[in-house]
C-alpha positions in Angstrom: -40.0 87.2 56.6 -40.2 84.4 54.1 -37.0 82.6 52.8 -36.5 82.9 49.1 -34.8 79.6 48.8 -37.1 76.8 49.6 -34.6 73.8 49.8 -31.3 75.2 50.1 -29.6 72.2 51.6 -30.8 69.5 49.3 -30.0 71.7 46.2 -26.5 72.3 47.3 -24.7 69.3 48.8 -21.3 70.5 47.8 -21.8 73.9 49.5 -22.7 72.3 52.7 -19.8 69.8 52.7 -17.5 72.8 52.1 -19.1 74.7 55.2 -18.7 71.7 57.4 -15.1 71.6 56.4 -14.8 75.5 57.3 -16.7 74.9 60.5 -14.1 72.0 61.5 -11.1 74.0 60.5 -12.5 77.1 62.8 -13.0 74.5 65.7 -9.5 72.9 65.2 -7.8 76.4 65.9 -8.0 76.2 69.3 -10.2 79.0 70.2 -12.8 78.9 73.0 -16.3 78.4 71.6 -17.7 81.2 73.7 -15.3 83.6 72.1 -16.2 82.4 68.7 -19.8 82.9 69.3 -19.2 86.4 70.7 -17.3 87.2 67.3 -20.1 85.6 65.2 -22.8 87.9 67.3 -20.9 91.1 66.8 -20.2 90.6 63.3 -24.0 89.7 62.6 -25.1 92.6 64.7 -23.0 94.9 62.5 -24.5 93.4 59.2 -28.0 93.3 60.7 -28.4 89.6 60.1 -31.3 88.4 62.4 -30.7 84.8 61.5 -27.1 84.9 62.3 -27.7 86.9 65.6 -30.1 84.2 66.5 -27.7 81.5 65.8 -24.8 83.1 67.7 -26.8 83.6 70.8 -27.9 80.0 70.6 -24.2 79.0 70.1 -23.0 81.2 73.0 -25.5 79.7 75.4 -24.4 76.3 74.2 -20.9 76.9 74.9 -22.0 78.1 78.6 -21.8 81.9 77.9 -24.1 84.2 80.0 -27.0 86.2 79.0 -25.5 89.2 80.4 -22.4 88.8 78.3 -24.5 88.0 75.2 -26.7 90.8 75.6 -24.0 93.5 76.0 -21.7 92.4 73.3 -23.3 95.2 71.0 -21.6 97.7 73.7 -18.6 95.5 74.4 -16.2 98.6 74.8 -18.3 100.0 77.7 -19.2 96.8 79.4 -17.2 95.3 82.0 -18.0 91.7 81.0 -15.1 90.9 78.6 -11.5 89.8 78.9 -8.6 91.7 77.1 -8.3 88.9 74.7 -12.2 88.9 74.0 -11.8 92.7 73.3 -8.9 92.2 71.0 -11.0 89.8 68.9 -14.0 91.9 69.1 -12.0 94.8 67.6 -10.4 92.7 65.0 -13.8 91.3 64.0 -15.4 94.9 63.6 -12.3 96.4 61.7 -12.4 93.4 59.3 -16.1 93.6 59.1 -16.5 97.5 58.5 -14.5 97.6 55.2 -17.8 98.8 53.4 -18.2 101.5 55.8 -15.0 103.2 54.4 -13.1 102.5 57.6 -9.3 101.8 57.5 -9.9 98.0 58.2 -7.4 95.9 60.4 -4.7 98.4 61.3 -1.3 97.3 62.5 -2.3 98.3 66.1 -5.5 96.0 66.0 -3.5 93.1 64.4 -0.7 93.5 67.0 -3.0 93.6 70.0 -4.6 90.3 68.6 -1.0 88.8 68.5 -0.5 89.4 72.1 -3.5 87.2 73.1 -3.9 84.7 70.5 -1.3 82.2 68.4 -1.1 82.5 64.6 -3.4 79.3 64.6 -6.0 81.0 66.7 -5.8 84.2 64.8 -6.3 82.1 61.6 -9.4 80.5 63.3 -10.8 83.9 64.3 -10.3 85.5 61.0 -12.0 82.3 59.3 -15.0 82.8 61.5 -15.2 86.5 60.8 -15.0 85.7 57.0 -17.7 82.8 57.2 -19.9 85.1 59.3 -19.8 87.9 56.8 -20.4 85.3 54.0 -23.3 83.8 55.9 -24.7 87.3 56.9 -24.8 88.6 53.1 -26.5 85.1 52.0 -29.1 85.4 54.7 -30.0 89.1 54.0 -30.1 88.2 50.3 -32.4 85.3 50.7 -34.4 86.9 53.5 -33.6 84.0 56.0 -35.8 84.3 59.0 -34.3 84.5 62.6 -34.9 81.0 64.4 -33.8 79.0 61.5 -30.3 77.6 60.7 -28.1 76.8 57.8 -27.5 73.4 58.6 
């Protein structure tokens, strides 16, 4: 696969400044980096974004997550490796991402479960991670970003 944009960083400095600010806001939300990587990974798996799946696995490893957990996030409901809080975040991520599939989205039940594990600040950071991941998934799929490269 060949990237359709040849020099995206140099051509869009304001975009990259904005993205860095979004990443800082997510990091400031008080959510563990391993959880954010799992959310990024699951959303990217749903959207079929190889570049973001690769980036999420790398981020998970750097944050100290295990290969076992990273490999099984696609089947998180049936795998015994995740906490209740992680399951709530993954459920929230899936519900917010599958809107295009005609799913009902984030139900009150899903939201209430998330609020039992996370503060409003943390949920805001998780929601921003979900949205930003969906944003990058769509851009990467559009420009044919290959796995193994990163967006800055």
